[in-house]
PLY file of the C-alpha trace (Angstrom):
ply
format ascii 1.0
element vertex 183
property float x
property float y
property float z
element edge 182
property int vertex1
property int vertex2
end_header
10.85 -67.30 23.68
8.28 -68.95 21.50
4.40 -67.22 21.57
2.19 -70.11 23.15
-1.43 -70.21 21.86
-3.53 -72.12 23.94
-6.54 -73.92 22.63
-9.11 -71.80 23.36
-12.73 -70.86 21.61
-11.62 -67.46 20.18
-14.44 -67.65 17.17
-15.02 -64.15 15.57
-11.75 -62.47 16.85
-10.00 -60.22 14.67
-6.04 -60.67 14.56
-5.64 -59.00 11.17
-1.56 -58.53 11.36
-0.90 -60.38 14.37
1.77 -62.87 14.83
1.42 -66.76 16.19
5.12 -68.07 14.30
5.99 -71.19 16.02
2.60 -71.41 17.78
1.79 -74.44 19.87
-1.70 -74.68 20.66
-2.66 -76.93 23.89
-4.99 -79.58 23.45
-6.44 -79.20 27.08
-9.63 -81.22 26.76
-10.41 -80.13 23.47
-9.63 -78.15 19.98
-8.52 -74.69 19.16
-11.78 -73.28 17.83
-10.99 -70.21 15.56
-14.50 -70.53 13.78
-14.94 -67.23 11.63
-12.23 -65.53 13.57
-10.81 -62.72 11.13
-6.83 -63.84 10.46
-5.81 -61.65 7.70
-2.07 -61.21 6.93
-1.51 -63.45 10.73
1.88 -65.24 10.69
0.92 -68.78 11.73
4.26 -69.81 10.29
5.57 -73.24 11.69
2.35 -73.37 14.21
0.71 -75.99 15.37
-2.69 -76.17 14.85
-3.52 -79.64 14.30
-7.06 -80.85 14.44
-7.88 -76.96 14.85
-11.60 -75.33 14.09
-11.17 -72.62 11.55
-14.35 -73.34 9.83
-15.13 -69.81 7.73
-12.38 -68.18 9.30
-10.78 -65.64 7.09
-6.62 -66.21 6.58
-6.56 -63.92 3.50
-2.64 -63.07 3.08
-1.82 -65.03 5.94
1.92 -66.97 6.43
1.25 -70.85 7.32
4.18 -71.77 6.24
4.92 -75.28 7.70
2.07 -75.14 9.93
0.44 -78.38 10.99
-3.08 -78.05 10.06
-3.65 -82.25 9.81
-7.25 -83.05 10.42
-8.61 -79.56 11.01
-11.91 -78.40 9.95
-11.55 -75.58 7.14
-14.27 -75.74 5.73
-15.33 -72.93 3.36
-11.87 -70.91 4.88
-10.57 -68.04 2.96
-7.15 -68.74 2.21
-6.71 -66.52 -0.82
-3.24 -65.39 -1.42
-2.11 -67.08 1.94
1.42 -68.84 1.98
0.85 -72.59 2.65
4.31 -73.66 1.26
5.38 -76.79 3.13
2.19 -76.72 5.45
0.94 -80.14 6.86
-2.86 -80.54 5.62
-3.05 -84.16 5.60
-6.51 -85.43 6.13
-7.96 -81.54 6.34
-11.20 -81.06 5.84
-11.10 -78.02 2.67
-14.28 -78.38 1.29
-15.74 -75.28 0.17
-12.70 -73.32 1.08
-11.10 -70.30 -0.97
-7.12 -70.96 -2.12
-7.22 -68.13 -4.90
-3.51 -67.67 -5.76
-2.49 -69.42 -3.11
0.99 -70.55 -2.41
0.98 -74.42 -1.91
4.16 -75.54 -3.07
5.56 -78.27 -0.86
2.19 -78.61 1.23
0.92 -82.42 2.17
-2.24 -82.59 1.21
-3.01 -86.65 1.03
-6.43 -87.54 2.23
-7.19 -84.07 2.40
-10.89 -83.01 1.14
-11.08 -80.35 -1.13
-14.14 -81.38 -2.80
-16.06 -77.36 -4.33
-12.88 -75.64 -2.98
-11.94 -72.82 -5.38
-8.26 -72.79 -6.25
-8.28 -70.53 -9.38
-3.95 -69.36 -9.91
-3.10 -71.28 -6.76
0.82 -72.78 -7.25
0.51 -76.46 -6.02
3.82 -77.44 -7.92
5.41 -79.96 -5.31
2.37 -80.55 -3.20
1.44 -83.96 -2.61
-2.22 -84.80 -3.34
-1.78 -88.22 -2.89
-5.83 -89.66 -2.37
-6.92 -86.24 -1.93
-10.90 -85.35 -3.01
-10.90 -82.73 -5.48
-14.65 -83.70 -7.09
-16.10 -80.49 -7.95
-12.87 -77.78 -7.29
-12.30 -75.21 -9.12
-8.46 -75.55 -10.48
-8.56 -72.89 -13.40
-5.29 -71.40 -13.89
-3.85 -73.49 -10.80
-0.02 -74.51 -11.61
-0.11 -78.84 -10.68
2.68 -79.36 -13.13
4.97 -80.80 -10.31
2.49 -81.93 -8.67
2.93 -85.19 -6.70
0.85 -88.20 -6.53
-2.08 -86.19 -8.56
-3.92 -89.40 -10.70
-6.26 -88.46 -13.43
-9.48 -89.83 -12.20
-8.98 -86.57 -9.33
-8.57 -84.52 -12.40
-11.57 -85.42 -14.72
-13.80 -84.95 -11.47
-12.45 -81.40 -11.19
-12.70 -78.03 -12.95
-9.76 -77.01 -14.95
-9.01 -74.66 -17.78
-6.51 -74.18 -20.94
-4.70 -72.23 -18.30
-4.21 -74.75 -16.06
-0.86 -76.36 -15.70
-1.28 -80.06 -15.60
1.42 -82.99 -15.22
2.27 -84.28 -18.78
0.95 -87.97 -16.97
-2.55 -86.10 -17.29
-4.52 -86.25 -20.40
-6.58 -83.12 -20.99
-10.51 -84.09 -21.63
-12.23 -82.00 -23.95
-14.92 -81.05 -21.26
-15.16 -81.00 -16.98
-18.67 -81.81 -16.07
-17.79 -79.90 -12.78
-17.30 -76.84 -14.74
-21.00 -76.74 -15.38
-21.27 -75.88 -11.32
-18.61 -72.46 -11.93
-20.28 -71.29 -14.98
0 1
1 2
2 3
3 4
4 5
5 6
6 7
7 8
8 9
9 10
10 11
11 12
12 13
13 14
14 15
15 16
16 17
17 18
18 19
19 20
20 21
21 22
22 23
23 24
24 25
25 26
26 27
27 28
28 29
29 30
30 31
31 32
32 33
33 34
34 35
35 36
36 37
37 38
38 39
39 40
40 41
41 42
42 43
43 44
44 45
45 46
46 47
47 48
48 49
49 50
50 51
51 52
52 53
53 54
54 55
55 56
56 57
57 58
58 59
59 60
60 61
61 62
62 63
63 64
64 65
65 66
66 67
67 68
68 69
69 70
70 71
71 72
72 73
73 74
74 75
75 76
76 77
77 78
78 79
79 80
80 81
81 82
82 83
83 84
84 85
85 86
86 87
87 88
88 89
89 90
90 91
91 92
92 93
93 94
94 95
95 96
96 97
97 98
98 99
99 100
100 101
101 102
102 103
103 104
104 105
105 106
106 107
107 108
108 109
109 110
110 111
111 112
112 113
113 114
114 115
115 116
116 117
117 118
118 119
119 120
120 121
121 122
122 123
123 124
124 125
125 126
126 127
127 128
128 129
129 130
130 131
131 132
132 133
133 134
134 135
135 136
136 137
137 138
138 139
139 140
140 141
141 142
142 143
143 144
144 145
145 146
146 147
147 148
148 149
149 150
150 151
151 152
152 153
153 154
154 155
155 156
156 157
157 158
158 159
159 160
160 161
161 162
162 163
163 164
164 165
165 166
166 167
167 168
168 169
169 170
170 171
171 172
172 173
173 174
174 175
175 176
176 177
177 178
178 179
179 180
180 181
181 182
């Protein structure tokens, strides 16, 4: 029997290690509200969190493989060491989110806002970054070699290091002004 995760105001709750795999929140007049919730190591694989409010939530080490997070409010959310492979994050607001060492391979990030996000050491091989905003994003040591639809202008507006793996089509610059804010 599938777990049902109903739309509710669950802000600031603690679900460490909980399971919500395959969750399908009901949209009964509102959006799922998990602002500030501590959800580290929670299993949300395949969950429908479309349009959810997860601002400032802690999803450290959480499993969000193949989760639907389209148009979700994920500002300043911590996804460090989380698994978001194959997740749908199109048009999600990830401004200022923490995604260090996060697995994003195969994720759909089209038109997502990652402005000011921290993606140090993140694996974005196979992620689709079509029209994703990366202004001021920290991509030091990130793996972008196999990223799809990544363009020069996106990289030029971000902070990268010599250890950042870029697609061959992207030229490495002498300096990246966005790195000034991270030094």
